[in-house]
C-alpha positions as CSV (number, residue, x, y, z in Angstrom):
1,M,140.7,87.2,112.9
2,K,139.7,87.5,109.3
3,I,139.9,83.5,108.9
4,F,137.1,83.6,111.7
5,R,134.5,85.7,110.1
6,T,135.1,83.6,106.8
7,L,133.7,80.9,108.5
8,F,130.8,82.9,110.3
9,F,129.8,84.3,107.1
10,Y,129.9,81.1,105.0
11,K,128.3,78.8,107.9
12,R,124.8,81.3,107.1
13,I,122.6,80.4,104.6
14,F,122.9,83.0,101.9
15,V,119.7,85.1,100.9
16,F,121.3,87.0,97.8
17,I,124.2,85.4,95.9
18,F,125.4,87.7,92.9
19,T,128.9,87.2,91.1
20,G,129.5,90.8,89.5
21,C,128.3,93.9,88.7
22,V,125.8,93.2,86.3
23,L,122.8,95.7,86.0
24,F,119.8,94.8,87.2
25,P,117.2,97.6,87.3
26,N,114.4,96.4,89.5
27,F,114.4,94.6,92.6
28,T,111.1,94.1,94.5
29,Q,110.4,92.1,97.9
30,S,108.4,92.6,101.0
31,Q,107.6,96.5,101.9
32,I,110.3,98.4,99.7
33,T,111.5,98.5,96.4
34,V,114.9,99.3,95.2
35,N,116.1,100.7,91.6
36,S,119.3,100.7,90.0
37,S,118.9,102.0,86.5
38,I,118.6,106.0,87.2
39,T,121.4,107.5,86.4
40,P,123.7,109.4,88.9
41,T,122.7,112.8,87.6
42,N,118.9,112.3,87.7
43,L,119.4,110.7,91.2
44,V,120.7,114.0,92.6
45,Q,118.6,116.4,90.5
46,N,114.8,114.4,90.6
47,V,115.6,112.7,93.8
48,L,118.1,113.9,96.2
49,L,117.8,117.6,95.6
50,G,115.4,120.1,97.5
51,G,114.9,123.8,97.8
52,G,117.5,126.5,97.9
53,V,120.5,124.2,95.5
54,S,121.4,123.9,92.3
55,V,123.7,121.5,91.6
56,S,126.4,120.4,88.5
57,N,129.0,118.2,88.0
58,V,127.6,115.0,89.0
59,T,129.6,111.9,89.1
60,Y,129.7,108.1,90.8
61,T,132.2,105.5,91.2
62,G,131.4,102.1,92.2
63,C,129.5,99.1,91.2
64,P,126.3,100.1,88.5
65,T,123.7,98.2,91.3
66,C,125.4,99.5,94.4
67,R,123.6,102.8,94.1
68,G,119.4,103.8,93.1
69,T,117.0,104.5,94.6
70,F,114.9,102.9,97.5
71,Q,110.7,103.7,98.1
72,G,107.9,102.3,100.6
73,T,106.9,101.8,103.7
74,S,109.7,100.8,106.0
75,N,111.2,101.1,109.7
76,I,114.1,103.7,108.5
77,G,111.9,106.6,109.1
78,M,112.1,107.7,105.1
79,T,109.3,106.7,102.6
80,N,111.8,107.2,99.5
81,G,115.3,108.6,98.2
82,I,118.9,107.5,97.4
83,L,120.5,104.2,98.3
84,L,124.5,103.7,98.2
85,T,125.7,100.3,99.4
86,T,128.9,98.6,99.9
87,G,126.6,95.3,97.9
88,H,124.1,95.0,95.4
89,L,121.2,97.2,95.9
90,S,118.9,93.8,96.8
91,I,120.5,92.9,100.1
92,A,118.7,96.1,101.2
93,I,115.3,94.4,101.0
94,G,113.6,92.8,104.1
95,P,112.9,91.3,105.9
96,N,115.7,90.6,108.4
97,N,116.4,87.2,108.2
98,N,120.3,86.4,107.3
99,D,122.3,88.0,109.9
100,A,125.6,87.6,107.5
101,A,124.1,88.9,104.2
102,G,126.3,90.6,101.6
103,D,128.0,90.6,98.6
104,D,131.6,91.3,97.7
105,V,131.3,93.4,94.4
106,G,135.2,93.5,93.7
107,Q,135.1,97.0,93.9
108,P,138.1,99.3,95.3
109,G,138.2,101.1,98.4
110,D,138.3,104.7,99.0
111,A,141.5,106.6,100.2
112,D,139.5,109.7,102.5
113,L,137.7,106.7,103.9
114,Q,140.9,104.8,104.8
115,A,142.5,107.9,106.3
116,I,139.6,108.2,108.3
117,V,139.2,104.3,110.5
118,G,142.9,103.8,109.6
119,N,141.8,100.4,107.8
120,S,142.0,98.9,104.1
121,T,138.2,99.2,102.2
122,Y,136.7,97.8,100.2
123,D,133.7,97.9,97.9
124,A,133.6,101.9,98.1
125,S,130.5,103.5,96.6
126,V,130.7,107.1,95.8
127,L,128.4,109.6,94.7
128,E,130.1,113.3,94.1
129,F,128.5,117.0,92.8
130,D,129.5,120.5,93.3
131,F,126.8,122.7,94.0
132,I,125.6,126.5,95.2
133,P,123.7,127.3,98.2
134,S,120.8,130.2,98.0
135,S,121.3,130.5,102.3
136,D,123.9,130.3,104.8
137,T,123.1,126.5,105.7
138,I,123.0,123.5,104.0
139,K,121.6,120.3,105.3
140,F,119.9,116.8,103.9
141,N,118.8,114.0,106.3
142,Y,120.4,110.4,106.4
143,V,120.8,106.9,107.9
144,F,123.6,104.2,108.5
145,A,123.0,100.8,108.1
146,S,124.6,97.7,108.2
147,E,125.2,94.1,108.6
148,E,128.5,94.7,110.6
149,Y,125.4,95.6,113.6
150,P,125.6,93.8,116.3
151,E,128.1,90.7,116.2
152,F,131.7,93.3,114.9
153,V,130.8,96.5,117.1
154,C,134.3,97.1,118.5
155,S,136.2,95.1,116.1
156,E,138.5,95.8,113.0
157,Y,135.3,96.1,110.4
158,N,134.3,99.2,111.9
159,D,132.6,100.1,108.0
160,V,132.2,103.8,107.2
161,F,130.8,106.5,105.4
162,A,131.3,110.0,105.1
163,F,129.7,113.4,103.8
164,F,133.3,115.0,102.9
165,L,132.6,118.9,102.1
166,T,134.8,121.2,100.4
167,G,134.2,125.0,99.9
168,Q,134.8,128.5,101.7
169,N,134.2,128.2,105.7
170,P,132.1,131.3,106.7
171,S,134.2,131.0,110.1
172,G,137.3,131.7,108.0
173,G,139.3,129.3,105.8
174,N,137.9,126.3,104.2
175,Y,136.8,123.1,104.5
176,T,138.8,120.3,102.7
177,N,137.3,117.1,102.7
178,T,135.5,117.6,106.1
179,N,133.3,115.1,107.0
180,I,129.8,116.3,108.3
181,A,128.3,112.9,109.1
182,L,128.6,113.7,113.3
183,I,126.8,112.5,115.8
184,P,124.7,115.3,116.8
185,G,126.2,117.9,119.4
186,T,129.8,116.2,118.9
187,T,132.7,115.9,116.1
188,I,132.3,112.1,116.5
189,S,132.2,110.7,113.0
190,V,128.8,108.4,112.9
191,A,130.0,104.8,112.6
192,I,129.7,101.3,113.5
193,N,131.7,101.6,116.6
194,S,130.8,105.0,117.9
195,V,126.6,104.2,117.1
196,N,125.6,100.6,118.7
197,N,123.9,99.3,121.1
198,G,126.2,100.3,124.0
199,Q,127.5,96.3,123.9
200,V,130.9,95.3,122.0
201,G,130.1,92.3,120.1
202,S,130.7,89.0,119.7
203,W,133.8,89.3,117.3
204,G,134.6,92.6,118.8
205,T,137.3,93.6,121.5
206,S,136.4,96.6,124.5
207,G,139.4,98.3,123.2
208,G,138.2,98.3,119.9
209,C,135.6,101.4,120.2
210,T,136.4,105.1,121.4
211,S,132.9,105.4,122.8
212,L,129.7,102.9,123.4
213,S,127.8,106.4,124.9
214,Y,125.2,106.8,121.5
215,S,122.9,103.9,121.8
216,N,120.4,106.5,121.8
217,Y,120.8,106.6,118.0
218,Y,120.8,103.0,117.3
219,I,118.0,100.8,116.5
220,D,118.1,97.0,116.3
221,N,116.5,95.4,113.6
222,T,116.7,92.2,114.4
223,G,114.0,90.1,113.0
224,G,112.6,93.4,111.0
225,A,110.1,92.8,108.2
226,T,111.2,95.4,105.7
227,I,114.8,95.9,105.8
228,Q,117.5,93.2,105.8
229,Y,120.7,95.1,107.8
230,D,120.7,94.3,111.3
231,G,120.7,97.4,112.5
232,F,121.1,101.3,112.0
233,T,120.9,104.7,113.0
234,K,117.9,106.7,113.3
235,V,117.0,109.8,110.8
236,L,120.3,111.8,111.4
237,T,120.7,115.7,109.7
238,A,124.1,116.5,108.4
239,I,124.3,120.2,108.1
240,A,126.8,122.8,107.9
241,P,127.1,126.6,107.8
242,V,128.3,128.1,104.1
243,V,128.5,131.1,102.3
244,K,125.3,131.8,100.4
245,C,125.6,131.6,96.3
246,T,129.3,130.4,96.4
247,S,130.4,126.8,94.6
248,Y,131.2,124.0,97.1
249,H,131.6,120.2,96.3
250,I,130.4,117.4,98.6
251,K,131.6,113.4,98.1
252,I,129.0,111.3,99.9
253,A,131.3,108.2,100.2
254,I,130.4,104.3,102.0
255,A,133.0,101.6,102.0
256,D,133.5,98.4,104.0
257,V,136.1,98.0,105.8
258,G,138.6,95.2,107.2
259,D,137.4,92.8,103.6
260,G,134.0,93.4,101.5
261,V,132.0,90.6,102.9
262,L,129.1,92.1,105.1
263,D,127.5,94.9,103.5
264,S,126.6,98.5,104.8
265,G,124.4,101.2,103.3
266,V,123.4,104.7,103.7
267,F,120.1,106.3,103.0
268,L,119.9,109.5,101.6
269,D,116.1,111.2,102.3
270,A,114.8,112.4,98.9
271,H,114.6,116.3,98.6
272,S,115.9,117.0,101.7
273,F,119.5,118.3,100.5
274,T,118.3,121.6,101.2
275,S,119.5,125.0,101.7
276,P,116.6,126.8,104.0
277,G,114.7,128.7,101.4
278,V,111.3,128.1,99.7
279,N,110.8,124.4,97.9
280,V,107.9,123.1,95.9
281,T,107.3,119.1,95.0
282,A,104.3,117.3,93.7
283,I,102.7,113.5,94.2
284,S,99.7,112.0,93.5
285,S,97.6,109.5,95.4
286,T,99.4,106.3,93.3
287,G,103.0,107.6,95.4
288,D,104.9,108.6,92.5
289,S,104.3,111.5,90.2
290,T,101.4,110.0,87.5
291,M,97.8,110.4,87.9
292,A,95.3,109.2,85.3
293,E,92.8,110.9,83.3
294,G,89.4,111.4,85.2
295,C,90.8,109.4,88.5
296,G,93.0,110.0,92.1
297,A,94.4,113.3,92.4
298,A,97.5,115.3,93.1
299,T,99.2,117.2,95.5
300,Y,101.5,120.1,95.1
301,F,103.7,121.0,98.4
302,F,105.1,124.0,98.8
303,T,107.7,123.8,102.2
304,R,110.3,126.5,103.5
305,S,112.8,126.1,106.2
306,G,115.1,128.6,108.1
307,V,113.5,131.7,110.0
308,I,109.8,131.0,109.4
309,D,108.1,133.4,112.2
310,D,106.6,135.9,109.5
311,T,103.6,135.6,106.8
312,L,105.5,134.7,103.3
313,S,103.6,134.5,99.6
314,I,105.0,132.7,96.8
315,C,103.5,133.1,93.2
316,Y,103.8,129.8,91.0
317,Q,103.9,130.0,87.3
318,I,101.6,127.2,85.5
319,G,103.3,125.6,82.8
320,G,103.4,121.7,81.2
321,T,101.1,120.7,78.3
322,A,97.8,120.5,79.9
323,T,95.9,123.1,80.1
324,N,94.5,124.4,83.0
325,G,90.8,124.6,84.4
326,I,89.7,121.4,81.5
327,D,92.7,119.1,82.1
328,Y,92.6,119.4,85.6
329,T,90.8,121.1,88.5
330,D,91.4,125.6,88.1
331,L,94.8,126.5,89.8
332,S,94.6,130.5,89.3
333,G,91.6,131.1,91.4
334,S,93.4,131.4,95.0
335,P,92.5,134.7,96.9
336,I,95.9,136.5,95.4
337,G,96.2,134.7,91.9
338,S,98.8,131.6,91.0
339,C,100.0,132.1,94.6
340,V,100.4,130.3,97.9
341,T,100.9,132.2,101.2
342,F,102.3,130.7,104.4
343,L,101.4,132.0,107.6
344,P,103.7,132.6,110.6
345,G,104.9,129.5,111.7
346,Q,103.6,127.5,109.1
347,D,106.4,125.4,106.9
348,T,104.3,123.7,104.5
349,V,101.3,124.9,102.5
350,I,99.4,121.6,100.2
351,L,97.8,122.7,97.1
352,S,95.6,119.7,95.4
353,I,94.7,119.1,91.9
354,N,92.3,116.6,90.3
355,P,92.4,115.4,86.8
356,K,89.3,115.6,84.3
357,W,88.1,113.2,82.0
358,D,87.3,114.9,78.4
359,G,86.8,111.7,76.1
360,V,89.5,112.3,74.7
361,F,92.3,109.8,74.0
362,E,95.3,111.9,74.5
363,P,99.7,111.3,74.6
364,T,100.6,111.5,78.4
365,E,100.0,115.7,79.4
366,T,101.9,117.2,82.0
367,I,100.9,119.9,84.8
368,T,104.5,121.8,85.9
369,L,104.4,124.4,88.6
370,T,107.4,127.1,88.5
371,I,108.8,129.2,91.7
372,P,111.3,131.2,91.3
373,Q,114.7,131.2,93.7
374,L,114.4,133.7,96.6
375,L,117.8,134.4,98.1
376,G,119.6,135.9,95.2
377,C,121.7,133.5,93.9
378,D,121.4,133.6,89.9
379,T,120.2,129.5,89.4
380,V,117.0,128.3,88.0
381,P,114.1,128.2,89.3
382,I,112.8,125.5,91.2
383,S,109.3,122.9,89.4
384,A,107.8,120.4,89.8
385,T,105.7,117.9,87.4
386,I,102.5,116.0,87.3
387,Y,102.2,113.6,84.6
388,I,98.7,112.5,83.5
389,L,97.6,109.5,82.2
390,N,95.2,108.4,79.3
391,V,94.7,105.0,80.2
392,D,93.2,102.5,78.7
393,S,89.9,100.7,80.2
394,L,90.9,98.2,82.4
395,Q,91.6,94.6,80.6
396,I,92.5,91.1,82.3
397,S,94.5,88.0,81.4
398,V,94.0,84.6,83.4
399,T,95.5,81.1,82.9
400,N,94.3,79.2,80.3
401,D,91.3,76.9,80.6
402,S,92.9,73.3,81.7
403,V,92.3,69.5,82.6
404,I,93.8,68.0,85.8
405,C,93.8,64.6,87.0
406,N,92.0,63.8,90.4
407,G,93.5,64.4,93.7
408,E,96.0,66.9,91.9
409,S,95.7,71.1,91.9
410,K,95.2,74.0,89.8
411,T,96.3,77.3,90.3
412,F,94.8,79.8,88.7
413,T,97.0,82.8,87.6
414,V,95.3,86.6,86.6
415,T,97.5,89.8,85.1
416,P,95.6,92.9,85.0
417,L,96.0,94.8,81.5
418,D,95.7,98.3,81.3
419,G,93.7,100.4,84.0
420,I,95.4,102.0,86.9
421,A,97.3,100.0,90.0
422,P,96.6,98.8,92.9
423,Y,94.1,96.4,91.7
424,T,91.1,94.2,93.8
425,Y,90.5,90.8,93.0
426,N,88.0,89.0,93.5
427,W,87.4,85.5,92.8
428,D,83.6,83.1,92.9
429,N,82.2,86.3,95.7
430,G,85.4,85.9,97.7
431,A,87.1,82.6,97.4
432,S,90.4,84.3,97.3
433,V,91.0,88.1,97.1
434,N,94.6,87.6,95.4
435,N,95.8,87.3,92.2
436,T,95.8,83.4,92.2
437,Y,93.4,81.2,92.7
438,T,94.5,77.5,93.8
439,V,91.7,74.7,93.4
440,S,91.7,70.9,94.1
441,P,88.1,69.5,93.3
442,P,86.3,66.0,92.6
443,V,86.3,64.4,88.9
444,G,84.0,67.0,87.1
445,V,83.6,70.2,85.1
446,Y,83.9,73.4,86.7
447,N,84.0,77.3,86.1
448,Y,85.2,79.9,88.5
449,T,85.0,83.4,87.6
450,I,87.5,86.6,88.5
451,E,86.3,90.2,89.0
452,V,89.4,92.7,89.0
453,T,88.8,96.1,90.1
454,D,91.4,99.3,90.0
455,S,91.9,102.1,91.6
456,C,89.6,104.1,89.2
457,G,86.9,101.9,90.0
458,N,87.0,100.4,86.2
459,F,86.0,96.6,86.1
460,A,86.7,93.3,84.7
461,S,85.7,89.7,84.6
462,K,86.4,86.6,83.1
463,E,85.5,83.1,83.5
464,V,87.8,80.2,83.1
465,A,87.1,76.4,82.6
466,L,88.7,73.5,84.3
467,T,88.3,69.7,83.6
468,V,88.8,67.0,86.4
469,N,89.4,63.4,84.6
470,P,89.2,60.1,86.5
471,I,92.6,58.1,87.1
472,P,92.0,54.9,86.0
473,T,92.6,51.5,87.6
474,S,95.4,49.2,86.6
475,L,94.2,45.9,88.3
476,F,94.6,42.3,86.2
477,T,94.6,39.0,87.3
478,L,97.2,35.8,86.7
479,P,98.0,32.7,87.9
480,D,100.0,31.9,90.6
481,L,102.2,28.9,89.3
482,I,102.4,27.7,86.3
483,C,105.2,25.4,84.4
484,D,107.9,26.9,82.3
485,L,106.8,26.1,79.4
486,Q,102.7,26.6,79.5
487,D,101.0,29.6,78.5
488,A,99.3,31.8,81.1
489,Q,96.7,33.9,80.7
490,I,96.9,37.4,82.2
491,S,93.2,39.4,82.3
492,Y,92.6,43.0,83.1
493,T,90.3,43.0,85.6
494,G,90.3,47.3,85.9
495,D,88.1,50.2,85.4
496,A,89.1,52.4,82.2
497,P,87.5,54.2,79.6
498,S,87.9,52.6,76.0
499,N,90.4,54.9,74.7
500,S,92.9,54.2,77.3
501,T,96.2,53.1,76.8
502,Y,97.5,50.1,78.2
503,L,101.5,49.4,79.4
504,W,102.3,46.0,80.9
505,N,106.1,45.1,81.7
506,F,106.4,40.9,81.6
507,G,109.8,40.7,83.2
508,G,112.6,39.9,81.5
509,G,112.7,43.0,79.8
510,S,109.5,42.5,77.7
511,V,107.1,45.2,77.6
512,L,104.0,45.7,75.7
513,S,102.4,48.4,74.6
514,G,98.5,49.1,73.4
515,T,95.0,50.5,73.8
516,G,93.2,46.6,74.0
517,Q,92.5,45.1,77.9
518,G,93.3,42.2,77.0
519,P,93.3,39.4,77.8
520,Y,97.2,38.1,77.1
521,M,98.6,35.1,76.5
522,I,102.2,34.7,78.2
523,N,104.7,32.0,77.8
524,W,107.8,32.4,79.9
525,Q,110.8,29.7,79.1
526,Q,112.9,30.3,82.1
527,P,111.5,29.0,85.5
528,G,111.7,31.0,88.6
529,I,109.5,33.7,89.9
530,S,108.7,36.9,87.4
531,N,107.0,40.2,87.9
532,V,104.1,41.5,85.8
533,S,102.9,45.3,86.0
534,L,100.3,47.1,84.6
535,A,99.9,50.9,84.1
536,V,96.9,52.6,82.6
537,T,96.6,56.1,80.8
538,S,93.5,57.8,79.9
539,L,92.7,61.6,79.2
540,S,96.3,62.0,80.2
541,C,95.7,60.4,83.6
542,T,98.2,57.6,84.7
543,S,97.1,55.2,87.2
544,T,99.6,54.0,89.9
545,T,101.4,50.6,88.5
546,T,100.3,47.6,89.7
547,T,102.6,44.5,90.0
548,D,101.8,41.0,91.1
549,S,103.9,38.0,90.6
550,I,103.8,34.7,88.9
551,E,106.0,31.5,89.8
552,I,107.4,29.4,86.6
553,V,108.4,25.7,87.4
554,I,109.8,22.7,85.0
555,C,107.5,20.7,84.1
556,P,109.1,17.4,83.9
557,L,107.6,14.3,81.5
558,I,105.6,11.6,83.3
559,I,105.4,8.5,81.1
560,P,103.2,5.6,82.6
561,N,103.8,1.7,82.5
562,V,100.2,0.7,81.3
563,F,97.2,1.6,79.5
564,T,94.2,0.0,79.1
565,P,92.4,0.5,75.5
566,N,89.5,-1.2,76.2
567,G,87.1,1.3,74.4
568,D,85.9,2.8,77.9
569,V,86.3,6.6,78.6
570,A,89.6,6.4,80.4
571,N,93.3,5.6,79.8
572,Q,92.6,4.4,76.2
573,Y,95.7,6.3,75.0
574,F,99.5,5.5,75.6
575,V,99.7,9.2,77.4
576,I,102.9,10.9,78.2
577,K,102.0,14.0,80.8
578,N,103.4,17.3,79.6
579,I,104.9,16.2,76.1
580,E,103.0,18.8,74.3
581,Y,105.5,21.1,75.5
582,Y,108.3,19.8,74.0
583,N,109.1,20.1,70.1
584,N,108.9,17.0,67.5
585,P,109.3,14.0,70.6
586,H,110.7,11.0,68.6
587,L,108.8,7.7,70.1
588,L,109.5,3.8,69.0
589,I,107.3,0.6,70.2
590,Y,109.1,-2.7,70.2
591,N,107.4,-5.9,71.0
592,R,109.3,-8.4,73.5
593,W,110.9,-9.8,70.7
594,G,112.7,-6.9,69.6
595,N,110.0,-6.0,66.8
596,K,109.0,-2.1,66.2
597,V,105.3,-2.2,66.0
598,F,104.9,1.8,66.6
599,E,106.7,5.0,65.5
600,S,106.0,8.7,65.7
601,N,108.5,11.4,64.8
602,N,106.7,14.0,66.6
603,Y,104.6,11.8,69.3
604,Q,101.4,13.6,70.6
605,N,99.7,11.1,72.8
606,E,97.6,9.1,69.9
607,W,99.3,5.6,70.3
608,N,96.6,3.6,71.6
609,G,97.9,0.2,70.7
610,S,95.2,-1.1,68.3
611,D,97.2,-3.3,66.4
612,C,98.7,-5.5,69.6
613,S,97.7,-7.5,71.8
614,D,97.7,-7.7,75.5
615,G,101.3,-7.9,77.0
616,T,104.6,-6.1,77.6
617,Y,106.1,-3.9,75.4
618,Y,109.5,-1.5,75.5
619,Y,109.0,1.6,74.6
620,V,112.4,4.2,73.9
621,L,111.6,8.5,73.7
622,I,113.8,10.5,72.5
623,L,113.7,14.5,72.6
624,E,114.8,17.1,70.0
625,D,118.2,18.2,72.2
626,G,119.3,14.0,72.4
627,T,117.9,13.0,76.1
628,S,116.3,9.9,75.9
629,Y,113.8,7.9,78.1
630,H,113.0,4.0,78.5
631,G,111.0,1.5,79.6
632,I,108.2,-1.2,79.8
633,I,104.9,-0.2,79.0
634,T,101.9,-3.0,79.4
635,I,98.7,-2.9,78.0
636,L,95.6,-4.3,79.3
637,R,92.0,-4.7,77.9
């Protein structure tokens, strides 16, 4: 089975590949973001914890980048919280475009989880802490997700997670590593083989599942846009009765089963770890706990759980470095003072505030609302903080002005500096509404304008220039055929500016570079076909290389047997055709009696027989390489 599973895994296209537990603090893609830079203590204290609970002794065991926060719009039913995985957090980021996504991070398993499934576990992520509840119940919301869905349903690869509770059981005795992650109304643990689509996976067996009756809690994520995992549960609630004001320990753990190949993850809903009571949280219009001076708004949410049939008033203390009524709207003017009131059946009260602009640049200021614990435990009060930022005026940085060649494209990118996100973009009256703008205009000089507006209405614009230069041509002419010792004239016939450079290749490794346009006189020594090519560059734009060919043939000596030096315009000299292509040809002329009448050591067709009478003569021509020619020449007048 493991051999087939390995083949199944490696035949897929990997979306993420990592080779170890290296800390990568921020990954973003699609509609959720993940962050592994937050400490385990802050994960519990500032993300998971809700009202009515105090915690201590937070520990984490596992890969550092296998635990952290998630945030954003998705189809898991939560907007933010904690994510524990058996691989790197980035695997969770959508879309669902890989049915075998996973990282084997080389971590050990967990003995408690192994005892649940009766099989080897790997890559365990374990978050533990002590807590004291303020009421008689503890609960929190979660979603279990996995790449084991759906192919490995009912197989040995039943990736496992659990919430192990230890402490006093109000029904008698104690909880000892009791798993409270159960299918609602049952004692069955939530797992791959208990919550699924109701069908045996292609790698499972019918005997591999104890039950297939809980598909109503399963969501098929095939093709999902926001989460990578192939399937996950609906939002479930882990809940257990406890003895209020008594210390408990919880171990939140997840691990791969059978091998460390395909990943699973458990999403824990932010601020959902509560013991019914009153809680206060805060969120700004930017989606986090920050707002800018003079811009946006923030909302404090007061929530209660448990029995909500009565009217309940909760008074809060106003703290922080910002001044109430000066730096933000006055929070002390409610009908009963600095208090909020829950009406019967009401579980949430909203208190909105707006920051004020005072014209003074100040460090970041804070607004903290604190409420007391109401249920009698000796724990710290609950508080929520909003941060007011002083932000510099919006500035933008745009890709530098640039030059391209005709037919090329240029992408301008704008980066907002300061200001408050999110930003809106407008390139040249709507040509692009993104932070990038790609153009490909004809030859010329162009100016483009980008306008950026931040969420507070601050505005900035900038103009960038683009020069599009022409591409020079690389045309030339040359003869089709020449003699092997003859110079060939090559002439540039293209259209290029005067500052262009030319790169010639005349074949045989002969390269000539320069700024002039030719013509050139080139001599090839060897017969055959030679290719000539030319590339022209002007203003960083280079033409397509043009290539032509020329044939070089052997140039033979052609020696006449008669000439007529009679004073007319034709045939006045003893002309040996192509003699000019040979070095130092030695010519001797003899009369019929063997007397030498003419001699030249570098004959260039200059003998006209002026000292000789008509008749027959004998010539001998000796070339520099020792080759000799001889024969009869007749003079006729």
